[in-house]
N, C-alpha and C positions, 0 to 999 in steps of 0.2 A: 546601193544598187550600182552595178558596173556600167561604165559608159560603153556605148556601141563602138565597134571597131571604127577607126578613122574613116575608112572608105564607105561607111554607110551614113555618116553624119554630114551630109552635103545639102541638107534642106530639100531633099527630093522624096520625102516620105509621102505616102498617100494621105489624103485628107481624112479626118476622122469619120466623115459621113460615108466614105466609100466602103463597099462591102469587102470583106477579107477575101483574098485570093484562094481559090480552091487549090488542092495540092498539085494538080497537074499544071496549072498556070504558074504556081509558085516555083515548081521545078524548072519550067521553061524559062521563067525570068532569071532564076539563078544561073542557069546554063549560059544565058546571054550576058551575064554580068550586070543585070539590072539592080541599081542601088535600092530602089523601093522594095524589090523582092527580098534582098538581103536584110533590109531593115525590118521587114515583116517577120522573116524567119527568126531574127534576133529577138524581137518582141515576144514571139510565141514561145521560144524554147530556151532563152538564155538562162532562166532560173533553173530549169530542169538540168541543163548541162552543168551549171554551177554547183548544184547539190551533188551531182555525181562526182565532179572533180574534187570537191572538198572531202567526200567520203573516201576517195581513192588516194588522195595526196595529203600528207600531214602538214604541208606548208600552205597556208591560206593565200599568200601572195602568188605562189606558183599556180595554185588553182585558178586565181583570177587571170593570170597570164594565159593559162590553158584555154579558158573561155574565149578570150580574144583570138587566140590562135585557131581554135575550132571554126569560128565564124569567118575568119579571114580565109580559111582553107575551103569553105563550103562551096563557093561558086565553081572552083576547079573540080572539086569532088563530085558535084552534082552532074557533071558530064559523064561520070561513070555510074550514075544511079540507074538501076534497071527496073525499079518498081517492085522487086520481090518482097520488100518490107516497106512499112510506111516511112515517111520522111523523118519523123522524130527518131525512130529506131536506127535509121541510117546515120543520122547526126550523132546519136549517142555512140554508135560504133566508131565514128571518127574520133570522138573524145577518148574512148578507151584506147585506141591506137596511139593517140598522143600521150596518154598516161604511160603506156608501155615504153614509148620512146624516152619519156622523162626518167623512168626508173632505170632503163638501160644506161642512160648517160650518167645518172647518179651513181650507179654501181661501178661504172668504169672509173669515175672520179674517186670513189672511195678506195678502189683497188690501187690506184696510182698513189694516193696519200698513204695507204698502208705500206706500200713498197718504200716510200720515203721514210716513214716512221721506223721501219725495220732497220734502217741504217744507223739509228741513234741508239746509244747504250741504254738498256732498260726499256727500249721502245716496244711497240706492239709486236715486233717480230722476234722478240727474245723468247725462244722456245722453253728455256729453263723456268720461265715464270708463267707459262700457259696454265690457265685455270685458276690462278691465284686471284681472289676477289679484289685485292688492292690493285693488282696489275690490270684487271679488266676495267676497273673504274678509271685508272690512269689512261688506258687506251681510249676510252670514250672521251675523256677530257682532251687527249691529243687530237682526236678526230675533229672535235669542235674548234680547237685552236687552229688546226690546219685549214679547215674550211674558211675561217675568218681571215687567215693569212693569205690564202689564195685570192680571196676577194680584194685584198689590199695590194696585190701585185700591180705594178705598172701594166697597162694593157698589152704592150708588146711582149712582156715576159709571161703574162697570163696566157696569151695566145700560144706562145712557144710551149709552155707546160701542158696546156690542154691538148694541143695537137700531137705532141710527142709522147706524153705520159698517159693521158686519159684516152685519147683516140688511138694511141699506139701506132702512129705513123712514123716513118723514117724521117730523119732531119731533112733529107732531100725533098720528100713529099711535102713536109710542113713548110719548107722554104718556098716551094712553088705556089702553095696555097696563099701564103702571106705576101708573096711577091718580093722576097728579099734573098740575098745570097745565102747559100747553105751555111757558110762560116758564121754569118750574122745570126742565123737561127740557133746554131750550136752555142754561141756566146750568150744569147738571151736565155736559152734553156739552162745553161750553167748558173747564171745569176738568179734565175727563178728558183732552182733547186736550193741554192745557198740561202736565199731569203726564207724559203719555207722551212728549211732545217733550223734556221735561227728562231722561227716561231715555235719549234719544238723545244729548244733548249733554253729559250728565254734570252738568248743573246741578240745583239743588234748588229745587223750587217749594213755596210754602206751600199748605196744604190750603184 
């Protein structure tokens, strides 16, 4: 069973003998940031959100993170609730929107990795091998290796790669977000690309 989000685990849950809040009172409590209301919403619907997340995402860990994200977002989202659907339906809508965001981010990441793979001989971008079963299998293997390599990058280099290659921001924009000079961002991106290409070829690069 998933733990409650940190901001609802403050010892302020309603006593077991207290009656459950009706939906109107629950919404009101959520809008006010009431911890007990958020805890009750979590108790009522966390399993429903979890089932939906696991059906929509192939990664169980990502699904668990999404459950936490949904309930952490609920108090702010409740201020936009207009009552045209029941609260559970509204909550599941938040979950679906978070899943869409997750898939968009994953797609951007895969496109960035595919561009990197295309720079390598025989890589995923080699048009002469398109459709070849062995090449397709190799491309899948490359994607797995690159995802692992990205996770192993030093944080500063990972930030540079994600901002510039995945989010497709300019080096200037990325530098402003990270709070570093643009030249530093470009250097970090250079080293990130080099390390990731090394993951493709099996070579070892110095940090």
